[in-house]
N, C-alpha and C positions, 0 to 999 in steps of 0.2 A: 612351354610346349610350342614347337614350331610345326607348321603345316608344310610337309615335304612331298613333292611329286617325284616318284621313282619311275623312270622311263626305261624299260628293259623288256626285250622280247623273250628272254629265257626265263621261264616261270620259276625254275629252281633258284636262280640268282635273285629274282624279284622277291620271292618268299624269304630268302635269307636276309637280304637288305631290309626288308620290312620288319622282320623279327628283331634284328639288331637295333634298328632305330626306334621301334616301339618300346624296347626295354628302357629307353631314356625318356619316354613319355611323349614322343612326337606323333602327330597325327599324319597318317600316310595315305596318299592318293596314288593310284597306280595307272600307268598307261603302257600298252605294249606296242604302240605305233607312234610315229612322229606326229601324225595328224591328231590322234587322240590327245597327245601331250599338248599340242598347241590349243586345242579346244579347252582342256582343263585350265591351262594358263590364262586364257582369255576370260574364262568365266569365274575362276576362283582365286587367282593371284596367290600362288603358294609362296612361302617364305624362302624356299630353296628348291632347286631342281637337280636331281641326280640323274644324269643322262648318258645312256649307252650310245656309242657311235653307230654301231651296226644295227639299224632298225629295218624292218621289212619294206617300208614305204618311202620315207624321207630320211636321209642320213641324219645322225645326231648333230653333225657339223652344221647342216642347214637349219635344223631346229634351233640350235644355239644362236646362229646368225639372226634368225627371225626374232628370238627373244631379245637379243641385245640391240636390235635396230629399231625396236618399238619403244617410244618414250614412256608408255604405260608399264612396260615390263623390264626395261633394260637394267634396273637396279636389283632384280632378282638374281641372287648368286646361282651360278651354274657350275656343277662339278661334273666333268666328263669322265666316264669310265671307258677304258680302251683295253682291248686284248692285243693290240699291235705291239710287237716286241722289237721289230727292226727299227733302227735309228732314222732312216729316211721317212718312213711312214709316221713315226712319232713326231719328227720335225715338221712335216707337212701339216699334221693335225694341230700341233701347237700353234703354228703360224696362221692357219686358216680359221680355226674355231676361236671366237672371242670369249672363251670360258674363263672362269675365275680360278679354277683349280683342275688338275688332272690326276686321276688315279689309274694305275695299271691293274688289270685283272690277272689273276685272282687277287681280290682285295682282302687284306687282313682286317678282322673286325675292328681292332683298335685304330687302324689307319683310317677306316671309314668314319668312325666316331670322332676322331681328332679333326679330320677334314671338315665334317659337318659342323662341329662346334666352332671351329675357327671361322668358317664362312658366315655362320649365323651371327657371331660376335662382331664381325666386320660390317655386316649390313645394317 
């Protein structure tokens, strides 16, 4: 059982991801803002972060950069969720966010579970 932080400002997507991951026995922490996520990470060191790019306060890209630049948290796997469909935006996101994995929204349940399993096994 892994401790997973879901960072998502859409409550429906948050609830869906939580339900999917809990079926596999994972303990879920939730944050709806970038700052809330950084506070959770500093205090509880999750095993994995599922991170939306479009957050209301700090972009998911900046949150990811902060996680990966801190020696205490840089080994935490980060999966970025993005709704960006156009190639220039996807390229920019991929190049600027030092995430471990990227998933496009809407995410299929099995793709989410596979990505989480893979990242947890690698860490």
